[in-house]
Structure formats: structure tokens, C-alpha cells
N, C-alpha and C positions, 0 to 999 in steps of 0.2 A: 361313662355310666358308673354307678357305684358297684362295689363288689357284691352287693346283695342281688343275686339273680332271681329273687322271688318277687321283686317289685315289677309291676306291669310296665309296659311301654306306652308313652304318649308320643305319637309321630306327627311332626309338623312340617307342612309344606312351607316354602319361603315366599315366592312371588305372589303377591296379592293375598297372602295369608298373614305373614309377619312383616313383609316389606311392601311398601306402596310403589308400584312400577309406572304409574301414570306419567311421570316426568320423562320416561325413556320410550314410551310407546311410539313416538313419532319415528323412531328408527325402523319400526316394523311396517309403517304405513307407506314407505317409499318402495320403489321398485328399481333395482333389486333391494331386498331388505339388507340393512346394515347390522349384521349380527355382532360383529366385533364392537361397534359403538354401543349397541344395546347392552351387551354384557359389561363393557368398560364403564358404563354409567351406573352399574348396580351398587357400587360402594356409596353412592349418594342417595340411595333409596331412603325416604323417611320411614320410620317404623309405623306400623298400624297398631294403635293403642289396644284395640280389642284382642287382636292376636297375641300381642306381647303379654297382656294381662292373663289370658287363658293359658299360655305357656308357663308363666311363672307360677300360676295357681296349680297347674297339673304337676309341676315339679315337686310339690309337697308329698304326692302319693306315688308318682311315677318317675321312671328314668325317661329322659327326653332323648328323642332321636329326630334328626332333621332328614327330610326326604325331599329332594328337589330335582327338577328336570334340568337345572343348570348343568353345563358341561364341566367336566373335571378340571379343565384349565382355569376355572373361576374359583377353585378351592380357597386359595389364600385370601382373596378379597371377601369371600363368603364368611370364612372363619373370623376375619377381622371385624366384619359388620356384626356378626352375632355377638362377639365379645363387647363391642362398643355399645350395644343395646342392653348389656347386662344380662343376657339370656344364659340359661344353664348350659354347661358344657355337655356335649353328647356327640355321638357319632354323626357324621354328615354323609349321607348317601347321595352321590351325584351321578349324573349320566356320563357314561364313557364318552370321550370326545367325538367319536364317529358313530355313536348309537342314535339313530334317528327314528326309532320305533315310537309309537304314540305313548304319551305319558300314562294313559290308563293301562297299558300293557306293562311298561317298565316299573311303574310304582307298585302295582299289585304283585308283580314278581318279587320285589324286595320285601313287601309286606309279608308274603308267604314265608320267605326265609326268616324274617324276624320272628314271626308267629310260631315257627317250629320250635323255638327254644324258650320263648317268653310270651305271656299273654299280652295282646295289644289292646289297651284300654280304649284308645281312640286314634283315628286318623283325622287330622284337621287340614282341610284342603279347600281351595276355591273352585277347582275344576269339576264341573258337574259330571263329566264323563268319568273322571278318576273316582269321584265319590260313588257313583253308581256301580262301577266295576268292583270297588272295594267292598261295598255292601253286598253285592252278588257273591263275592268270595267269602262272606261271613264276618267281615270286619266292621266294628262300630265306627260310625263317621260323624264328624261335626262339620257341617258346611260353613265355610268362611264366607259370609255374605256381607262383610263390612267394607270391602274394597269395591270401587267402581269396576264392573266387568269390562273387559276389553275383547272385542271380536278378533283383533290382531293377535293377541296373546292366546286366545282359545285356539285359533287356527294354528299358531306355532306349536302349541302343545299337542294337538291332535293330528293335524295333517302333515306337519313338517318334522315333528319329533325334535324340537329345538329347545324347549324349556319345560 
């Protein structure tokens, strides 16, 4: 982030907001789910043009923060992917490796911490439950409706606390 702490924050989710995950969904459709393979395939995610454009546009007025349910062990791959897309630098908040709480809980918790020091201009996320919880907590939300919804990913976010 810039040294100017007066700029508002624009907070972006990754999976199915900036990055298309459809090519790795099959790892969640099998039993047992293959989480290692699911996350190992993330560096090959194609960018979602609508999300990328919104992030670049928001960077003109806001500092960018990335908020993902991906586990901390995916940090290096995630940072490399963000840089490869030409996205603005910014802090990346990730799920602790053994934190399996629902995304709507973990993400709103982080939004509250962020919002304590800086105004949050928007949260951009595809997860309807995260969006609803963020709005209920008073945060402005942009629903990322440009990716194909995945029942497996929704269940992973809400029921298993995995992404």
C-alpha cells in the first residue's frame, strides 16, 4: 500500500473474482476431495477480465488489498500469480493453514480489522454468503457475477472452510 493512509481500501477476493477456477474444480468433485491438487493448480488459473479491470480501475483511487480463503501455504504461488497479471501490489490476507471456519466469518473478521484504520470503499467477492455477511456488517459490496458459480467451491468455502 502507499504511505498515504487517507486513501480508502478496495478489497478483492481471488478465486472466481480475479482468477477463474473452473479448470481445477474437478479436484473437489471426487471423494475424498484432493485439496493439495486443487491448490497446486491455482498458478494456472486464467484471469477473469472483469475482475482484473475493476481492480486496476479501483487502484486509481484506492489502495488494493487481497482477501482470500486460500491457505497461507499458497502465498508464494498467489503472489506470483498476482504479479503475472499486472495487478497492483497490496497486502494479501490468507487463511491460516488449519483455520477451517466459514469464509463469511473469516473474511468479515479481517474486513473489520481493515476498516478500523481505513475506510473500505468496497469488497469485491463472488461468495453470496460472504457478500451478505459483509453488507450486514456495514461494508459496501460488489458481487463478482462474472465467473461460473461452482457448488463445490461454495461448499468448500462455507461448509469446509477450505478456500
